[in-house]
N, C-alpha and C positions, 0 to 999 in steps of 0.2 A: 485393722486388716489398711495394707495399704493401697488405694487403688491407683493406677496410669488414668490421666484425665482423656476423655475421648472427645470428641466435635459432637453436638447435636448433629449433625448430615452424618458419622458416622453410626451412632447409637441407631439413628433412625432408618438408617437404609439397613442395616442385621435386620432391624425388627422386622420392615416390611416385605423381605426377603426371607424369613424363615415365617410369620406368621402373618400378614398381614393381605401378599400377594394372590393368594389362593378365594382372596373373596371379593375379585375384583367384581362381577356380575353385579354382586347387590350391593355391592362401592357407588360402582357407576350408578346404581337404580335410588338410593342414598342421594346422591349428587344429583339426579333430575328433578326430587321430591325441596332438595335445598336449593338451587335454585327458582321451583315455583315459588317454597317460600321466602325468601332474600325480592323475587321480584314483584309478590305482595305490598311486602312494604312501601318499596319504591312507589308501589302505583297507588299505594297510601298516601305517600305525600304530594304527589301528582296530582290526586282528585282535591287537594285543598282549593286550588288556584278556582275552578267550576266553581266550587260551591261558595265559594265567599264573594268572587264577581258576577259570578249569572246567576245563582240562586240568591243570596244573603245582600248583596246589596244592589244585582240588578232588578230580582224580585219574578223572574222567572220562571213562572209554577211549571212547565214543561219540561223543564231545566233538574227542577226539586223530584220529580220522579226517577230519571234516569241515573243523576248520581246518587240516589238513593237505594237502589237496585245494584248500580256499580259496589257501591262500600259493601253491601251484601255478599254480591259473589267473592269480591277479595276478603271478607274476612271468611270465609265458608271456605276458601282453598288454601289458605295459611293453615288454618283447623288441619284441615283434614293434612294435606301436606307435611305437617307439622307433627303428627302422629306416627304416620306411615315414616319417615326417615327414622325418628327417633326410635322407633322397634327394631327397624334393620339396623340400626347404627348398635343397637346395644347385644340381637343376634350373634354380632358378628365382635364386637367384645369383648361376650360372656364365651364364645364359643373360640377362640383366639387365646385367650385368655388360661383358659383347662387346656387348649393343646402346649401351652407355653409350661402349663405348670405340670403336664405328664413329663414331658421331653426333659423339664429335671429333672423329676424324681427318677426317671430311668438313666438320667445321666448322670447321678448322683449317685443312683444306689451301687452303679458300677464301679467307683472308683474303690479306690484298698481301703486297708485300716488304716493307713497312716496317714491318708486323706481326712477321714472321718476324726483323728485325733487333733491335727490342727483345728480341723472344721466341728467345734459340738453341737451335737442334735439341736439349742436351742435356735444357736445361728441359720442353721440350714431352716428349720421348721420358718422364721421368720423371712429369708431369701424367697422362699417356694410360695409363701400365704402372705404377708403383710407388700411384700416389694412386688409383686405380683399384682395385686390387687390394687396398687397405687399406679400403676401402671395403668391397669386396666382403666379407673376411673379418669388419668388424664388422656386416655388416649382417648376416648367418647367427647372431651371437652375438646381435645386439639381438632379432630375430622367435626365436630359441631361447629366449632369454631373457623376451621379452614375453610369448611364449607358454606353454608345457612350463613354468617356471618360476613366472609366475603361476600359473597355474593348480595347480599340485602346494602353493606359498605358501596358496592359500586351501584347498586341500581340507586342508591337514595343517594350519593355524589352526581352523577348523571343525571339526575332531575335538577339537584341544586345548581349544576353545569346551566345546566338547561334552562334556567331564570335567571341566571347571571355569573359568570365564568372569573367577575373579578371580586364577586360576593365571595365565593369559593375560596379561588387564592387568599383572598383577605381573612376567611377565616382559618383556614389553615397556617396563621403566617406563625404560629407559634411551635406546630410539631419540628422545627429543628431544633430546637432548644431544648428539647426533651430528651432525643437520640442519644446524646454520651451519657448522660444520666441511667437511661432507662439500660445502656448496654452495661454499665459499673454495678446496676443492682442487681441483675441477672447474673454476674458474678458473683456475688454475692450469697445470693439465694440458694445456686446449686454446691458453693461449701458448708452451710448450713445446713440444706438440708441431707448432704453424704454424711454430715456428724449427726446431724438426727439418725439418720438410716442406719451407721456406727450404733448409736450410742441404741434403740430399738432393738438392735440384734445383741447386743450387751443385757438389754432385759428380757428378754427372750431366753436366752442363757442361766439367769440367776433365776429365772422362774423355773425352766427345768431342773436345775438341780434341784432349789427347797424342797417341789415337789415328790422328785425321787429320793429327796434327803429326812423326808419327815421323819420317819422314824428316829435318828440319830439328832434331830432336830430339837426334839421332843426328852429325849432322852440326857442330853446336854446343858438345856433349860435356852435355847438360842434364838427362843422366837423373836424379842425385841432384839437382838441383836440381828439377827437375818429380815427383820422389816426395817428395822434403822439402816440398814445399808441399800435395800432395794427401792426404801425411802429418797436415799442422797443419790443415787440414778435416776432415779424417776423424775426429782427436782434437776439436773441439769438435762435431761433428755427435755421435759418442758420447756425451758430457758433453747434452748436451739429449736424447737416447733416455734418458739415463738418470732423469735429471729426472722426464723425464713420469712413466715408470714409478714413480718413486719415489709421485708422487703418485694414480697410477690404484693402487698396492699398498697405498696411507695409508686409501684409503676403504674396502678390505676388513677392514684391521688394525683402521681403526672398528668396523668390526661388529660382531669379536669380540668386541670389548672391552667394547660394549655387549650382546652375549648374554654374556660371564661377570660382568656386572653384575646381569642378570637370571638368568640360572641362579642365582646365589646367594640374592638372594632368597626365591625359587621353595622353593629346598631349606631356609632355616630358616623361610618361612611353610608351605607344605606336609608335610616331614617331621614339623609339631606333629601334625598332622590322622593322618593317617600312624599315627604313635604313639600316641593315643589312638583309634584305630581310627573315625574320622569317613570316613576315603578306604580304598579295599584299593591291597595293590601290585597287583594289572592296575590299574587306574587309572592309578597314579603311572606303570609301565614305561608304557600306552600315552601318556599326556604326554610324559613326557621323549621319549620315540622323538619324537612328532610331533612333539615342538619341535626336537630334534635333526636332522632329516629337514625342516627349514624353512631351516636354518642353513645348507646349500647354497647353495637358490635367491635366499634373503637373498643371499649375500656373489655368488651372480654378477651379479644383480643392484646389486649397490651396484658392480661393480666393470665390468660396461657400464655406468656411468655413467664412469666415467673410460674408458672404450677409446671412447667416442660423441665426445669430447672429442676424442680424436686424430681420427677419423675426420672430423668435424665441421671439424678445419683444414684436409682434403685437399680434404673435398668443394666448403669453401666458396673454394680455389683453381680445382677445375675448374669451379663456377659460372661463375666471374668468367670465365676464359675462353671459355664456351661462352657467357656474356650479353653477349661484346664484337664489336662493331658488326661487319658485314663493308663495308666500305665501295665498292668496286666489284664494283659488282651492275649482272644486266642490267638494261636500262627494261623496263616496265612493259607495251609496245606494240615491241617493233623492230621495223627496217624490213625488207625483204627485201636479198639481198646484192645489194652492184654483179654485173653479169654485165660478161664479157671482161676484156682485161688491167686492172687499174685504176691509173689516178692516183693516190701521196700527196702531200699537201698542205697542209703547217702554217702556218696563217695570225698569226703575231702572237701567237705560244706564251711563255706566260710562266711561269716553276713556282720554288716555294719548297720547298726543305727546312729547314724551320724557318728560323733567319733567312737563310738560306742561295741567294741567289739561281741558281739553275742554269742556268737561262732564261732570256733578256732582249727580249722579243717580236721572238721567231726567226721566222724563215719561209721557209720553201724548198718546193719541188717536185721530186720526181723520177718523169721523164715514165714512162710506160703502157710498159711491156715492153721499158728500158731502162736500163745500169747506171746507177747512180748513186755517188760516192764519201763517204766522210766521212775528212778529216783534219783535226786539229788537234794542242795538246798534250793532255796526262791532264787529265780537268778542267773540258776546255772544251764536253762536254754532250753530245757522239758516241750514248753509249748510255745515255744518258738518251731521246733518239728514238729507239731501238727500241725502251723499255718504254712510252710513249706511243703509239705503231703498235699494240700489241696491250692494250693498256690495262691492265700491269700498274701506271702508274701512271694519276691526270688531273692535268693542268696548272691550272690557277688562274685563267689567263687564257687566250686566245686561241683557234683550235679545231684540232682533227688529222680531214682529212679522208683518206678511202680509198674510189676510185672515185666521187668526188662526194658518200660521203655519212660524216656522220659517223660515228667509231667513238663516243663515247657514246651513238648512236641504234642500234647492232646488238649483237643477245643476243653474249654474251659465248665463244660457243661457236659461232655462225660467223663474227665477228672473227677468231676464232684460228688457224678453218681460210684464213685467208687464207696464214697465212706461213708458211714453211720457216726454220728458223734453225740456222744451225751457228756455235757462237761456237772458241775456243780450248782453253774447257778442256773440252768433248769428254767431260764423265761418264758414264760407261753405270751399269745399274743392276745391279746384283746377280746375274744371271741370264743364260742361255744368251745366244749372239749371235745366233741367230734369234730370241729373244723380243727382243732390246736394238732389233732393224731391222723388225720386223713390233708390238711396243708392244699385244700384246692383239688386232687383226687376224686372224681369218681368212677374212676376201674376196679373201686374197690369191695365185692361182698359183703353182702351182712356176716353171712358164715368167717370169710374171711377175716372181718373185722372183730366177731367176737374173739376167734382163737386167737388175735392181736393183744387183744382186753387180759384176757385169761392168764396167757404166757408173762404176761409185764405186768400182773396182779393188781390192772386198772377195774378190774372186775371184783372184787373187795370190797370196794370204797365207794363203785358206781352207785348200790341202791341207794346209799346213804345222803344223795344229793337229788338237790329237791327237783329237776327236770332231768337226772341222766347222763345221758350225752349230750342232751339242748342243755347242758347248765350254764351260762358265764360264766367263767375264769377270773374275770375281773384286771383290772391292770397286772400285767406281771406275773397272771396264775397266782395274783396276794388272794383271791378266795377259796385256793385248796395248801395246805401243808405244804412242809418245804417236801418229805416223802413221797405224796402223793404228785406233787411238779414233777419227781424225779420220777415217779414212776409213767405219768404223760409222754415224758420224752423217751422213754426207753422204748414204750408202744410203737412212737411215730419214728424209732430205729428200724424196730421190728416190720413196720408196715414198708420202708423201706428196702429192705432185705438187702442192702450191700457188702459185699466181697470183706470190706477192712473197716475195723470199728477203732473207733478212736474213745478210750474214752477216760475225759480230766477228772481227777478229783471227782468223779462220781457219787461219791459217798462221803465223803468227809464232813459236810454240815449237818448229817442224819443222827437220831437217837440211834441206841443200840437197836431197840425193836424194827425204826424202819428202818435202820442200815443191813440187816439181817432179812427181810422184806425183800430190797433193791438189788439186791447182792443175787439174791435169786435170779432174777429177775434178768441182771447180767449175764450170770453164768447162762440161759440160756440163751440170749441175745450173741454173745460171743461164740459158741458152738457152731465148728467148720466155717470161720474165720479166721481173717489173718488180722490179729488183736494189737491196738499197742493201748498200753493203761501209763498214767500217769498217776502215781500215789504216793501220800505222804503216810498213810499206815499200812507198814508193810505186812500188817496178820492180813491184806488182800491182795498179797500177789507174791505170798510164800506158794504157790503152786505154781508159778508161773516156768512156762518154758525157758525163759532166759532175764534173766536182770540189770542193767545196765548201770553202771551207777556215773553219774554225769557230777562235772564238779567246772565252772568258769569254759562253759559253753565244749568241755573236751568230753572224750571218752575214759572216767580215770578206773572204771572195772566192769568187769562185766563175767554170767557165769549163772548157776542157778541158787538158789534160795541157800541150799545145805556147802555148796563151793565157797562161796563169798564168806556165808560162817567162818568154815573153818581156813581162808588165809586170811580174814580178818582183814584189817583196813577199814577206810570208810562206810561200808556198806556194815559192816558188823558194829559201827560204833554205832551208827543210826538207829540196827537196835536193839543194843544196850542202853541208849538213853530212852527207848522208847519204851522195852520191856525190863524189869528188873526185879528176880526171884531166885539169885543164888547159885542157881549151877555154872556150873563152869563147862566151859568150851575151851578146847588148846588149839588155838592157832600153827602153823605149819612150823615157827620158831621157835614150839616151847612154851610160849609166855601164857600164863592162865588168862581166861577173859570171861566175866559174866555174861551167861546167854541165857537167857529163859526157854522153858516148853512149851508149845503153843495153846496146850492148856489152860495153863497157868498167867497168856497176859492180861495185861490188864489196861484203862483207859490211857490215853495219849496223854506227856505232861507239856499243857500249854506250850512251853519255853523250851522246847529241844532242842527243835531249831533254832536258838540264840546260841544252846551249851554248845552246838555242835560247832557254831560259826567260831565260834571263842578259840574251840579248841582245834578245829585245822586249820582257820585262818589266821588265828594268836590274837585276835580281838576280838 
């Protein structure tokens, strides 16, 4: 992903305004403890002079006691203040990170399907988890450095200046020489850290695809192939991380070289003053203790500048996701839901995906309380109609209405309350069976739940589960069979009790026995509802009130099962391709066509869509 570089000030400002400013009182308290801790380091270096001059050199026993007590108080204050500020900062960092993760999920989960096609799950998991964790860790380092280390640095530099300001200037003589190289290294670290973030997201995507595709990987002997691909990506990721770490380490290395130049200069200049008696040994020890204690915070502050570049790379990507517009939103003034069983209508609807036209001025009606079936080759636009009705996408042209109300005029939450959807995937959450049916609802009585379980035929297999309704169904419902998963989804839809039912190939992946049970549950579910069905098995829609035949994003024909067979055309071709028994059907032109009786229908032939495509489209 191409990310427009943003300044550190802009990124930190966004983080501060959104997630840190609310912790100002705690930050202020932490700052007090940081100042105390930093001040104790300055006091520690200051105590070198009386310890050496009064105790060790002059032998003053009275000074011995108060110098020793001063050291005890200094170290006690330092320990207590260190613990307090670290606990406070930990609370701030962990709470703000949790807040950021929650806001990211709330934002991402409201994005439309097109957004999630561009941003795969592994990529988003990397952003929500790893990138936020990187910011969280650096946040602690930055605040600690900006607070405790700056306070410590100011305190010890003040002590050094109080001893001899000329020595202090000499000590820092090498600082200007490293500023330009450090700035260049920071840019290098930012670049490499950005690459590492992208590579980390690619690794997460690869793992997500591998674990979700475990069965085809095994069946196609792809274990070594996928392992090698992952190893190659990991090697590239490791190289980027090492280069970023090299840049960060180089910054602290330059601080050490600067310190070496300064110490050499001070020893050469100050040593002569001590030999001549202009300065005492205690003054020299105080100065060098202060300077020695200044190097650690200087190195940490320098390292933080490099670490911050890594965090900035992660923060850029997080901010980009958070700034991505949510295209499908509720209207400012939504209208009320239609009452009664709603009639569904699409009027001259046109929809494009990029340059590809999916629907071309499509018009159709699904009457209230009746069953309308959609049939046609893959890519004809059947599933797109479902997405339009539920506003997972919006058309470029035309109108989509439910109960006489345009779907774009309804609040999204209200609109989606109108629909119950059962698809062939029947994906479940890795929760208990009960939770997968209730989906967080707490207003369902035991009697109502039992009624739903029986109507959906979930009660048929429930006694076979080890913990009944409290049995974990596994990732994506993997602990249940396909038929069992479908029945759970149907129970969910029954409990939802919505006026519109959308069925998308709900039985296509089931064996004959499971299909019969699931079909019985679907018949109960569709009763008294406006139902739209997508089906490839034409036997399942024979009794539909209306069948709409789609071709290349348009309505090619519509009518009842018998009407469509009598007219011939695409539907009759589909029917013939699925069922062969020798019974003759005569179309309106008097041409004999072979069509079966329902009692003699056979199983679906796997390649019938392909043969139909060749016949209809000539390829």
